[in-house]
N, C-alpha and C positions, 0 to 999 in steps of 0.2 A: 348597674354602673359601678365601676371600680373606684376605690378611694385610697388615699394615702393614710396608712396607720401611723400614729405617733411613735417615735422612737423612745424606748425606755433604756436609758444609758447604763453603762457598766456600774456606776456607783449610785444609781437611783434606788430608792426604797419602794418596794411593791407591797401593797396591803396583803395581809396573810390570806384573806379569802381568795386572792388572785395568785399569790405565790405558790399555794399548794397545788392547784391544777397545772400551773406552769412547771413546777418541779416534777409532777407526775408525767407530764408530757415528755420531758427530757428522759425520765426513767424508762418510759415505754419505748422511746426511740432507740435507746441503746440496748434494751433487754435482749432482743433476738440474737444480735451478734455477740454480746457478752456471754450468753449461754452456749452459743454454738461452739466456741473455742474449747471449753472444757468437755463438751460432748465428744468432740473429735479427738481430744488428747487423752481422755480417761480421767481427768481431774474432776473435782466436785463442782457442779453448776452453782450450788448454793454458796459455796465459798467464793466462787468467782464473782457472784453478785455482791456479796458482803464486802469483799476486798475492793471491788470497784467503788463502793461507797466510801470505804475508809480512805482509799487512794485519792478520790476526788476531794475529800475534806482536807487531807494532808496537802494536796496541791494548792487549794485555796488558802491555807494557812501560810505556806511558804511564799506564795506570790502576794500575800497580804490582801487577798480579795480583789486584785486589780485585773486579773485575766479570766474571762469567762470560758471555762473549758470543763468537759467531763472526761474522766478516764475510765476506759473499758478494756476488755480483753484484746490483746494484740494477736493478730493472725500471723504475723511474721515468724512466731516461734513454734507454730504447730508442727512442722516437719521434724525439727530436732527433738522436741519434747516426745513425740511419738517414737522416734528412734531410740532415745534413751529409756523411755518407759518400757519398751519391748525387751531391752537387754539388761539394764541395771535397775529398773523399777522407777516409779513416779517420785518416790522420795529423793532419789538421786537427781532426778530432773529438777526438783525444787532448788537444789543447791546451785544449779546453773542459772536459774531465774534470779536468785539472790545476787549472784555475781554480776549478772547483766544489769541489775539495778545499781550496783556499785560502779559499773562502767559509766552509767548515766551521771552519777555523782562526780566522778573524776573528770569527765568531759565538761560538766558544769563548772567545776573549779578552774579548769584550764581557760574556759571562755571568760570567767570572771576576772582572771589575771590578765589575759591577753586583750580583752575588749571585744567589741562586736563590729568594729569598722570594716573588717574583712568581709563580713556578710554582704554588705552593700556592693562590694567590689566583685565578688564571685557569684552573687545571686541578685542581679539587677532584675527589674520588672519583666524584661523579655524572657528570662529564665523562670522566675517564680510564677508568673501568670500562666505560662505554658504547663508547668508541673501541676499547678492547681487544676487546670483543665484535665490533665491526665488522671489525677486523683478522682475527680468527679465522674468522668466518662469511663475510666477504668473499673469503677464500681458498678457501672450500669449492667454488666453481665450478671453480677450477683443479684441485683434487684430484679432483673427480668427472669432469671432462673427461679427465684423465690416466688415471683408472681405467677409463673406459668404452671406451678404445681401446688398441691396442698400438703406438701411434706414428703411425697413419694419421689420416685425416679422418673415418672412419666407425666405427660401433660394431662391435667384434669380440668375440664371445662368449668366445673363449679368453683374450683379454686381461682381460676382466671377471672370469673365473674366477680368474685369477692374482692380480688385485687383491683379490678377496674373500678368498682364502686368505691373502694377505699381511696384510690387515687383521685377520682372525680370529686369525692366529698371533701378531701383536704384542699383541693384547688378552689372549690366553691366557697368553703368557709374562709379561706385566705383572701379571696378576691372580692366577694360580695357580702361577707359577714360583717356584723356590727358589734361593737363593744367587745365583750369577752370572747364572743364566737370567732372574731377575727384574730384574737391573741393566742388561742390554743387550737389552731386548725389541724395540726398533726394529731393531737389527742382526740379531737372530735372525729377526724377521719378514721382513726383506728376503731373508735366506738361504733360508728356507722358500719364499718366493714365487719366488725365482730358480730353485730346483730344480723347482718346479711348472712354471715357464715353459719350462724345458728339455724336459720331457716333452710340453708343448703345442706345441713347435716355434717358440717366440717368440724364441729366442736365436740370434744370428748370430756364430759364432766366427771367421769369416774375417778381420775386421779385427784381432782379437787375435793370430791366428797370424802375420799379416804384419807386425806392429809390432815394432820393435827393442826390446831390453831397456834399452838406454841411449841417450840422446839429449840434445842441448842445445836450450834454448829459442830460438826465432827471435824476438828482441826487435824491437819497433817503437817508434819515437820520434816525439814530436809535432812538427808544423810549425805555427808560431804564426799563427793566423788570427783576426782580430777578429770576423768574422761568425760563425764557429763558436763562439767564446767567448760571444758575446752570446746565441746560441741555446741552448747547452747549460748553461752555468754557473748561470743562475737556478733551474734545477730543484733545485739544492742546498737551497733553502728548503723545498721539499716534503719532501725526504728528512729534513731536520732535524726536521720535525714527526713523521715516522715514527720517527725515532731516539729522540725524547723518549718517545713511546708505548711503544716496545720497552723502554727503560730502566726505565720505571715497571712494566711487566709483570715484568721480571726481579726488580725489588725486591719485588714482591708475591709472587712464587714463592719466593724464597729468604728472605724475611722481613727484608729490610734496606731502609733508606731511601737510595737512590743519588742523590737529588736534589742533595745538595751536591757530588757528583762529576760533574755533567752537563758541566762545562767540560772535564774530562779525557777523558770519554767521547767528546765531539764532536771533541776534538783528535785522539784516536787514530783515529777514523773519517776525519777530514780528512787526516791524514798517510798513511793507507792509500790513500785515493783519489788523492792526489798521486803516490805511488809507482806505483800502477796506471797512471795516465795517462802517466807517464814511460817505463814499460816496455812499454806496449801492451796492458794489461789493461783490465778493465771497472771502472767506479766501484763503490765498495763501500757496503754498509749492514749493520747488524746484522740477523741472520736469524731470522725467525719459526720456521722449521723446527727450529733448534737450541734455541730457547726451549721449543718443544713437547717436545723430547727431555728437557730438564731437568725439565719438569713431570711426565712419565710415569715417569722413572727416579728422581727425587729425589736425583740426583747433581749437585751444584752446584760441585764443586771446579774451580777455574781450571786446575789442573794438567792436567786432561783436555784442555782447549782448546789447551795447548801441544803436546800430542801430535797433535791434529787439525790444527793449523796446520802443524806440521812435516811431517806426512804429505802435506798438500796441496802444500806447497812441493816435496817430492821427486817425487811422482807427476806433478804438472803440469809441472815443469821438467826432469826428468831421467830419467823412466821411462815411455816411451810405451806399453809393453806393459801395464803396470798400469793406465794411463789407459784404454786400449781395453777392458780387462777390465771395469772399472767402468762404462764407457759402454755395455757390452753388456747391462746390466740393462734390461729392458723398461720402457717408460714406465708401463705399467699397474701394475707392481710398486711403483714409486715413488709412483704415485697411491694405491695401497692403504694404504701407511703414512702418506701425507700426510693422508688423511682423518682418521686418529686424531690426528695432531699438530696440525692446524689446529683440530679440535674442542676439544682441550685448551686451546688459546689462548683460545678463546671462553669456556670454562668458568672460566678465570682472571679474565676480566672480570666474569663473574657473581659469582665469589667476592669480588671487591673490592667490588661493590655491597652484598653481604650483610654482610661483615665491617665495612664502614664504616657500616652501619646507615642506608643511604639510605632515607628515608621516602617511599614512593610514595603516601601519602595527601595529600602536599603537591603542589599543582598545579604549582608551579615545577619540581620534580624530574621530574614526568611529562612536561612539555613538553620539557625538555632531553633526556631519554633517548629519547623518541619521535622527536624531530627527528634526533638523531644516528643512531639505528638505521635509520630508514626511508630516509634519504638515503644513508648509507654502504653498507648492505647492498644496497639496491636498485641503486645505481650499480656497486658492485664486482661483484656477481654477474651483472649485465647487460653488463658490459664497457663501460659508458658513462663518458666523461669530458668535461669542459667545455672546449672549445677557447677559448683567449684568445690571439689572434695566432698565434705559432708555438709556443705552449705549450699544455699540457693540464693541467687540475686533476682528479686522480682522486677517486673517491668518499671514500676514507679521509681525504684532506686536507680536502676540502670539509666533510665531516661534523664533523671536529675543529674547523674554523674556525667553523662554525655553533654548535657546542656552546660554544665559548669566548665567542662574542658573546652568546648567550642567557644564559650564566652571568653576564656582566657587566651586561647590560641589564635582565633581568627583576628586578623587586623581590623582595627576600628576605622581606618581610612585607607583608601586605595593609594598607592604610591604617587600616582599622577594627580591625585586630588588635593595634595598638601599645598598650602600657600607657598609660592615660590619667591615672592618679593615682599618687602616690608609694606608696600602699598596694598597688596592683596590681603596680607594678614590683617592690616588695619581695617580694610573693607569688611572682612569677615567678622572681626571683633566689633566693628561699628554696627553691623547688622544686629548682633546680639544686644548691644547697648540700646539701639533704637527700638528694638523689640521690647526691651524692658521698660523704656520710657513711655511706650504706648500702652503698656499693660497687656500686650498680646501674648498668647501662649507661644512657647518656644517652637520654632519651625514654621510659623505662619508668615505670609507676606506682610511687610510693614510699610509704613508711610515712606514715600520717596525722600531721599536726601537731595535737596535741590543744589545744583552746581553753583548757581549764582548766590545762594544763601545757605551755606552749610549749616546743618543743625548742630545742637550741643554735642551729640555723640561724635560727629566727625571732628569737631573742634577739639574735643577731649583727646582724640587720637592723633591730632596734629596733621590731618589729611588736608591736602590742597583742594581748591575748588575743582580742578580737573579730576583728581583721584576720586573725589566725592561723586562727581558726575558719572564716572565710569562704574563706580560701585552701584549707584542707582540703576544704571542701564543694565548691569549684570543681573540684578535681582528682579528687575521688571521683565527681563527676557526669560528668566528661569524661576518663576514663582514657586515651583515645587521643591527648590533646593532646600535641603534641611541642614541646619548647622548645630554643632555641639557648643557647649559653653567654653570649651578650650580654644575656640576660634578655628576649628577644623571641621570639615564636612563629616557628618556622622553617617 
């Protein structure tokens, strides 16, 4: 039998005995992706982990512990870092990472001065919900590819079995577990999958045995190169779009509006990226994996992220043996749990569309959602991005831009749908007022306005008995008609 787990709020305090495994759960969830970026670019995996911990702690300080987020390695920078590393060297690439962080900080300052009202205008729920779905389903290909092999390039049945067991275990702990077992289903799923992988011969303990217990990080420092900066730094604008999307997802999950704190959130991410570039780490971004963990566990306390960040700092910077132990987790195990986490992100996008009452009988909404989904999911799952000079635009960013443009350009009402007479306009506005007086959600049929006994809403609008009767007849004959608060058909 399934049950509802209690919600642990953003500012709630968690006992240390529970906070430690919860922090470890977030650490394990981000580990695979955070390590993969430096492996692909040639940077140090240990420094990437350490800098993710430092970055997360900086983020929590800047946001005053009000936004639950973990910062890990950003995949958006892989191509330009590889290009610069091959020609000018990785130290030159670090200078581009530092400037990318500075761009975050500048944009955060601009938003602080200009305010965030524009976000609600250009990013309404119909756009944001669709982009969130793209983020979740777009990552599905990554999760499936990880689950279908054990770290190689071909399908391995033993790896797939480990992935399936991990996936099933995480679902079971989340759905039927009790107490702490239902609070850390992701961590327990990974442990079960790891044990399975041991029996299947997928775990190599040799690097763990040969690693030292204590070590010092081998820091790298940037050498300033204008060419590297021009190639890497502009990618920051793509990540900023991703950051806004993630912030809105987190707000939807925890039930808070974080839009007014966008400037602080971007500032924290920017400072984290600057520090990473100065120390030899990878550029950071808020992580979808950890957002998925919050969604499945209903634990939103930022206290837990302090533990996760501190653990990453210690493991990445000073304990090579623990790092090697975690890196021994097979790719297929991480892929199994990622299938669940990424699916939950997509579900949060669907939930936003439902709770915001996006009306799919309206052609405008259909066009926006269709364009975002087909472009974003198609490009992300196919691994296609659009090259522009030395840069590439991924599917998530392009779909978000298309959605914003369609939201701005498409008319909100058809020309022949506009109220043509004062009586019709009063009727439309009365419908909204009557809707509010009944406490009914916007867009639903409301109680009739009687012709012989006009209600308060029609009296407020100065409508005659005849007009009130016509208004009633109109909405009774077309109960699916949806209205906007401006008194026009949406």
